[in-house]
N, C-alpha and C positions, 0 to 999 in steps of 0.2 A: 412632527409638524404641529401637533396640538400644543406641545410645550413651547415651541418657537412662536406660535400665534398668541399665546396667553398674555404676555406683557402688554402688547399694543391693544389687544382687545379689552383687557381690564382697565387700562388707562383711558381708553375711549369711553367705555361705559361709565367710569367714574366721573369724567368731565361732563358727560350727558346728565348724570344725576345732579351734579353741582349746578347745572343750568336749568334744572327742573324739567328735563326732557326724559320721557319714559324710554329707557333703553330697549324695551321690547316692542316699541311702536315700529311700524313698517319702515318709515324713513330713517329712524335711528338705527335700526338693525342693518339697513343697507350701508350706512356709514361705517358702523363698527365692523361689518363683514368685509368691506372694501379695505379698511385700514389693517385689519388682522391678516388678510391675505397678502397685501402689499408688503407688510413688514415681517412676513415669515417666508412663505414660498417665493414671493416676488423678490425679496431681498437676497435670499440664498441663491436663487437663480442668477441674479445680477452679479453677486460676488463670484459665483462659479464662472461667469463669463469673463470677469476680470482675470481670474486665475488662469483660465484657458488661454486667453490672449497673451498673458505673460509667459506661459509655457511655450506657445508657438513662437513667440518673439525670440526665445532662446535658440530656436532652430531655423527660422526663416526670416526673410525681410518683412517690413511692416505691412506691405500690401498683402502678401500671402497670409500673414497672421490675422489681418482683418477679415479677409475672405473666409478663412477657416473658422474664425470665431462667429461671424455673421451666419455662415452656413450651419454651424452647430446650434447656436442659441436663438437665431431668428428663423432658421430654415427647417427646424424639426419641431416635434411636439413640445419641446422645452418652452417655446414662445406661447402657444395658447394655454398650456397647463400652468404657466406662471401666473395666470390671471384667475385661478380657481384654487380652492383649498383642498387640493389633492396632494399626495406625497411626491408625485412623479418628478416635477420640475425641481423641487427642492432637493430630491435625491440626486438628480443630474448635476445640480450645482455643487453639492457636497462632494460627489465623486470627482468632479473636475478639479476641485481644490485638493482632494486626496492625490490625484494624478500629478498635479503640479508639485505637491510636496514630495512624493516618491521620486520624481524625476529631477529633483534638485540635488543639492550637495551640502546642506547645512542642517544642524540639529534642530533649528527653529522650524524649518520646513518639514522635517520628519515628524515633529510633534503636531504641527498644524494639520499635516496630511493624515496622521493617525486619528486625531480627534474628528476630523471631517469624515473619514472613512467609517469610524464607529457610529457616528450619528446618522450616516447614510443607511447603515444596516438597521439602526433603531427605527428609521422611517419606513424602510422597505426591506424586508428580510432577504429578498432576492439579491440585494446588493452584497450579501456575504460572499457570493461567488467571485465577482471581480475584486473584492477586497482581499480574498484569499490569494488571488492571482498577484495582486500587488505585494502581499507579504512574501509569496514565493519568489518574486523578482528580487526583493531586497535580500532574501536569504541567500541568493546566488551572488549578488553584487557586494553586499556589505551587511554582515550579521549584526554588527553594532547598531546600524541604522534600523534594522528590522526590530531590534529590541525596543528602541525608542518609539518606533511606529506602533508596535503592539501595546506598549504601556499607555500610549495616548488614547487607545480605544477603550480603556477601562471605564471612564465615566459613562460612556454610552452603553456599555455592557450592564452597568448597575441600573441604568434607566430601563433597559429591556427587562431585567429581573423584577424591578418594581412594577412595571406595567403588567407583566404576566401575573404577579401576585394580586394586583388590584382587580384584574379582570377574571382570571381563572381560579384564584385562591391559592396558587402555588407559584413561587418564582421560577420553578423549573417546568411548568406546564405552559405550553405556548398559548397566547391569547387567541390565536386562530383556533377555531373549533368551538368557541364559546358563544357564538352568535346563532341563535335558533333559526334565523332567517336564511342561513346558509348551511343546510344539513350536509352538503357535499364536502364541507371543509371541517372534517373531524379526524381525530387520530385513527379511528377505525377505517376511514376511507383513504388514508394516506394523505390527508389534507388536499384531496383533489388531484393528486399527481399519480401518473402511471408511466409507462415507457414513452419516450419521445415519439411523436408521429411526424412523418415526413410532410404530410399535407398541412399540418399546423405550422411547421417551420417554414414551408413555402409560403403559407398564408401571411405570416408576419414579415416576410421579406419582400414579397411581390404581390401585386394585385390591388385593385381599387378598394377592396373591403378593408384590409388592415396593413397593406404592404408598406414597409419602410421606404423602399426604393420608389414606390409610386408617390407617396405623400412628401417625401424628402429626397428628390432625385439627386441632390448633391452628395448624399451618402454613397452613391454608386462610385464616387471617386475613391472610396476606401479600397476598391479592388486594385487599381494600379498603385494606390498608396501603400498597401501591404507588400506588394512586390518591391517597391522602392525601399520600404523599411527593412525588409530582409537583406537587401543589398548593403544598407548602411549600418544597421544596428540589429543584429539577430535577436539579442535578448529583449529589446523593446518590441520587436515584431512578434516574438513569442508571447510576451505579456499581452499585447493587444489582441492577437488571434485567440489566445486562451480565454480571455475575459469575454470576448464576443461569443465564442462558441459555447461556453458554459451557460451563459444566459439564454442563448438560442435554444439549447437543449432543454433547459428548465421550462421555458415558455412552451416549447413543443410538447412537453409532458403534462401540462396543466389542462384540466378538463375544460376550462373556459379561457383558452388561449387568446381569444379575440377581445376579451375585456369588457363584454357587455355593451352598454351604451357608451361609445367612445369613438375617437378619431385616431387613425393610425395605430401602431403597435404599442400601446401604452405600457404593457408589461416588459417591453424591451428597454425601458428607461435606464436601468442600471448599466446597460451596455453602450448607451449612446455616446458618452464621452470618449470611449475607446474607438467606436466607429468614427467619431468626429476627428480624433487624432490621426487615424489612418487616412481619412478623407483629406485632411490638410496636406499630407504627404502627396496624395494624388493631385491636389490642386497645384502644388509646387511643380509637379511633373507636367501637367497639362493645364496651364493657367487659363487659357481662353475658354476651354470647355468647362473648367471649374467655375469661372465667372458666370457663364450662362446658367449652369445648374444652381448656383447660389441664388441668382435672381428668381429663377422659377420656383425654387423651394420657399424662399421668403414670401413670394406672392401667394403661394398656396396656403402657407401658414397664416398670412394676414387675413385671407378670406375666412379661414377657420376661426380665427380669433374674433373676427368681426361678426360672426353669425352664431356659432355654438361649438362647444367641444364634445358634445354628447349626442351625435345622431343615433337614432334607435339601433340596437344591435341586430334587428332583423332586416335592416335595410342593407342589401348586399352591394349596392352601387351608390355609396354615400355622396360621392362628388356629383354624379349626374342626378340622382333622385332626391338628394337632400340639399346640398349647398347651391347648386345651380338653380334648383327649383325655388329656393328661398331668395336668391338674388332676383330671379324673374318676378317673384311676388313682393319684392321690396321689404322682406322681413329680415331685419338686422337686430342684433342684440344692442341693448342700451350700453353706453360706455360713459366714462367720466365726462367726455366732451359733450355728448348729447344731453346729459343730465344738467349741464350748466348752460344749455341753450345753443351750442354750436351745431351747424348743419352736419350731416353724416360724414361727408368726405373729408372736410377739414379735421373732424374729430378722429378720423383714422390716420390721416397723413401727419398731423402735428406730432404725435408721439414718435414717429420715425425720424423726425428732425434731430432728435437727441443723438442716436447712433450715427446718423449721417453727418452731423456737425463734428462729432468726435472723430470720425474717420477722416474728414477733411483736415482737421487740425493735426491729427497724428501723421498724415501723409505730407502735410505742408511744412511742419516744423522739423528742422534737422535734429533737434535734441528732444523731441517729444517722446521718444521711446523710453527715456529715463523716467 
């Protein structure tokens, strides 16, 4: 994500210098930070949404594809984290592109999917597990495609080695463990991992603290969706279930599974495109319930985006004790709209007009799918 953010940040700082504006001033830093985030994490998340919609459109009609895409990219932590320079939403976007590539049937999609998968791992090492599941899926379905997919991950692998060398002094020593502020993350401590704990897995799936199904209830549609997938395509169902299970076990084994100051299960990010794919199958099976849960999920994530993505880690009931309390106190985060003088509610509603307009156009135009 640093590499992705660098070009737009450097260009912005360069223009500021040409205009005799100090790039380190508070107002200039705000501008460069916003642009760097929008053109890295934000852009990758948006491209992932496009790829995810295209993937669903190959399987469902446009309404189900739209509901599945909105549920995945506006109804999960992909939405709020796309507004901050964290790796999570960018990783989600990259893995959605990888999934689109693997589930296609062209050499171009194999290469694009492999490149996206590699950079997802370079952004968040936990993504290696669903990427391995994608590789295993290709090894069963078409080994020639698996080779193309694997070769396309090489640039990201080189980037990982360079990053390791720059931080730890050796390309083969993980950069994790080199930060003295996190003594738990060292090779001697297993980088914070132990055996998976049931209470941690349960915590990232359910409950107000970090539960996926609490904060993104649309993901509950993945349960009937997986049943439907096993009926129609067992290989795809196996891929989806494997990717989700591996990431769940990894998060459940991590000492800080809750992710510190965060909303929802942010460490589950590499599994979310797979949960989202299964949820789309569930929405196809139960569209009325799916629509209700999409609306509820988008509403929750809009509140999170409008207030903060990082409620304190020691607040065990963040919806009641943090978000609802801030709404009652009229404490909202600044956004681009409020910074240019718009009232709060229009500044929150106007950005949603873009996906709403796109949905209206796609559903109205007979040839819009192309």
